[in-house]
C-alpha positions in Angstrom: 8.4 6.5 21.7 6.6 5.8 18.4 9.0 2.9 17.7 8.1 1.5 21.1 4.4 1.9 20.4 4.7 -0.3 17.3 6.6 -3.0 19.2 4.0 -3.0 22.0 1.1 -3.0 19.6 2.6 -5.9 17.6 3.0 -7.8 20.9 -0.7 -7.3 21.6 -1.7 -8.4 18.1 0.3 -11.5 18.5 -2.2 -12.7 21.1 -5.1 -12.2 18.7 -6.4 -14.9 16.4 -5.0 -14.7 12.9 -7.6 -15.1 10.1 -5.0 -15.6 7.3 -7.7 -15.6 4.7 -6.9 -14.8 1.1 -9.6 -13.9 -1.5 -8.5 -16.1 -4.3 -11.8 -15.9 -6.2 -12.9 -12.9 -8.2 -16.2 -12.1 -6.3 -15.8 -8.9 -4.4 -17.2 -8.6 -0.9 -19.8 -5.9 -0.4 -18.1 -2.5 -0.2 -18.2 -0.6 3.0 -20.7 2.3 3.1 -18.7 5.6 3.1 -19.2 7.6 6.2 -16.1 9.9 6.3 -14.0 7.7 8.5 -10.7 6.3 7.1 -10.9 3.1 5.1 -8.0 1.2 3.6 -9.1 0.8 -0.1 -7.7 -2.2 -2.0 -8.0 -2.1 -5.8 -9.4 -5.0 -7.7 -8.2 -6.2 -11.2 -9.2 -9.2 -13.4 -7.7 -12.5 -14.3 -5.1 -12.9 -11.4 -5.8 -13.1 -7.7 -2.7 -11.1 -6.7 -4.8 -8.0 -6.0 -6.2 -9.9 -3.0 -3.0 -11.2 -1.5 -2.5 -10.4 2.2 -6.2 -9.6 2.6 -7.8 -9.2 5.1 -5.1 -9.7 7.7 -3.2 -6.6 6.4 -6.2 -4.4 6.8 -7.2 -5.9 10.1 -3.8 -5.5 11.7 -3.3 -2.0 10.3 -6.8 -1.1 11.6 -5.9 -2.3 15.1 -2.6 -0.3 15.1 -3.7 3.1 13.5 -5.9 4.3 16.4 -3.2 3.5 18.9 -0.5 5.7 17.4 -2.3 8.2 15.2 -5.4 10.4 15.4 -6.9 8.8 12.3 -10.6 8.0 12.8 -10.7 4.5 11.4 -13.8 2.7 10.2 -14.3 -0.5 12.2 -14.6 -2.4 8.9 -10.9 -1.6 8.4 -10.9 -2.1 4.6 -12.9 -2.3 1.4 -12.3 -3.5 -2.2 -13.2 -1.4 -5.2 -12.8 -1.5 -8.9 -10.7 1.2 -10.5 -13.6 2.5 -12.5 -16.0 2.6 -9.6 -17.2 6.2 -8.9 -17.1 5.4 -5.2 -13.3 5.4 -5.4 -13.3 9.2 -5.6 -14.5 9.4 -2.0 -11.3 7.9 -0.7 -8.0 9.8 -0.7 -5.7 6.7 -0.6 -5.8 3.4 -2.5 -3.6 0.3 -2.5 -2.7 -1.9 -5.4 -1.0 -5.3 -4.8 1.0 -7.4 -7.3 1.0 -5.0 -10.2 3.3 -7.3 -12.1 0.1 -9.2 -13.2 -2.1 -6.1 -13.8 -3.6 -5.6 -17.3 -6.2 -2.9 -16.8 -9.2 -2.4 -19.2 -9.6 0.9 -20.8 -12.4 1.7 -18.3 -10.1 1.0 -15.4 -7.3 3.1 -17.0 -9.6 6.1 -17.3 -11.1 5.6 -13.8 -7.7 5.4 -12.1 -6.4 8.3 -14.1 -9.4 10.4 -13.0 -8.8 9.3 -9.4 -5.1 10.4 -9.4 -5.7 13.7 -11.3 -8.4 14.6 -8.8 -6.0 14.2 -5.8 -6.0 10.5 -5.0 -2.8 8.9 -3.8 -1.9 5.4 -4.9 0.3 2.9 -3.0 1.9 0.2 -5.3 3.2 -2.8 -3.4 4.3 -6.5 -3.7 6.3 -7.1 -6.8 9.8 -8.0 -7.9 11.7 -9.3 -10.9 12.2 -7.3 -14.1 9.3 -9.0 -16.0 6.9 -7.8 -13.3 8.3 -4.3 -13.4 7.8 -4.3 -17.2 4.1 -5.3 -16.9 3.5 -2.7 -14.2 5.3 0.1 -16.1 3.3 -0.6 -19.3 0.0 -0.4 -17.3 1.1 2.7 -15.4 2.1 4.4 -18.7 -1.5 3.9 -20.0 -2.9 5.4 -16.8 -0.5 8.4 -16.7 1.0 8.7 -20.3 3.0 11.8 -19.2 4.0 10.4 -15.9 7.7 9.9 -15.0 8.8 7.2 -12.6 11.8 8.3 -10.5 13.6 6.7 -7.6 12.9 8.4 -4.3 15.6 9.0 -1.7 15.4 9.3 2.0 14.9 13.1 1.9 11.5 12.9 0.2 8.7 14.2 2.4 6.8 11.0 2.1 9.4 9.3 4.3 9.0 12.0 7.0 5.3 12.7 7.1 4.8 10.9 10.5 7.7 8.7 11.3 11.2 9.9 10.5 12.4 7.0 8.4 16.2 6.9 8.6 17.0 4.2 6.1 15.4 2.7 2.9 17.4 -0.5 3.4 14.6 -2.9 4.2 14.8 -6.5 3.0 12.0 -8.2 1.0 10.1 -10.5 3.4 11.2 -14.1 3.7 13.9 -16.0 1.8 14.5 -13.5 -0.9 15.3 -10.8 1.7 17.5 -13.2 3.6 19.4 -13.7 0.3 19.9 -10.0 -0.1 16.9 -8.6 -2.0 16.3 -5.1 -0.7 13.4 -2.8 -1.3 13.5 0.1 -3.8 11.2 3.0 -3.6 9.9 5.0 -6.6 7.3 7.6 -7.3 5.4 9.7 -9.8 4.9 13.4 -9.1 2.1 15.6 -10.4 3.3 17.4 -13.6 6.4 15.2 -13.5 8.0 17.8 -11.1 9.6 16.7 -7.8 8.4 19.8 -6.0 4.7 18.9 -6.8 2.5 16.4 -5.1 3.5 12.8 -5.1 0.6 10.9 -6.8 2.0 7.3 -6.8 4.5 5.7 -4.4 6.0 2.4 -5.6 7.4 -0.3 -3.4 9.6 -2.5 -5.7 11.4 -5.6 -4.5 9.3 -5.1 -1.4 6.0 -6.3 0.1 5.0 -4.2 3.1 1.5 -5.9 2.9 3.1 -9.3 3.6 5.0 -7.9 6.6 1.8 -6.4 8.0 -0.3 -9.6 7.3 2.0 -11.8 9.4 2.9 -9.2 12.0 0.8 -11.0 14.7 2.6 -14.3 14.2 6.3 -13.6 14.6 7.1 -15.2 11.3 9.2 -12.2 10.2 11.7 -10.3 12.3 10.3 -7.4 14.4 12.7 -4.7 12.9 11.6 -5.0 9.2 8.0 -5.5 10.3 8.2 -2.3 12.2 9.6 -0.5 9.2 6.8 -1.8 7.0 4.3 -0.3 9.3 6.2 3.0 9.3 6.3 3.1 5.6 2.6 2.4 5.3 1.5 4.9 8.0 3.7 7.5 6.4 2.1 6.9 3.1 -1.4 7.2 4.6 -0.5 10.5 6.4 1.0 11.8 3.2 -2.0 10.9 1.1 -4.4 12.3 3.6 -2.6 15.6 3.9 -1.7 16.2 0.2 
């Protein structure tokens, strides 16, 4: 039934106009005033616009879908953008970071994100591939969580069963790379580096669920992997909200 809901919701969204904007500049829109309702928080970083890719269509499409298949009370603004060292970040349980292969955080951002994670925040890392991008991300993440250990997650992890029961992690990267065989890999960092503790960070490598969600109203990508991208994202949100 939940699978059917996604297919129907995507069909409805296909009739809606697609904004397809990207925030290539470095000026941040005014942040949404916190009122307790769920807001998709995107993290900003300097010098490269990859943090903004898939914005705002990803947030808008996800915001349309969430109330149809979950009980999450979603803010009508759908999403907001915050700096990693902004104290307002501590009000939001889940945050999203795009294109970490070009992420070189300042010391203030490192400390802000570390504080966020240690106080219970959940971070979704998305949209990167190639070994050089992994190396940049890993170096930055090591600064944020010096004692953190990145490990590959398998299908039995609770994050893949927090709402939808995901049955396979074999999801292709969107577009040509996926058609040529590039498949997503999923990693995580647990609290106290122990797999039985809370997952603090989930990492989508060789994957871009944001891109799938951005273009879900257009039919540019196949329905099946697009559905899976939404399932992963919604599972991450439910996990972050309940852990």
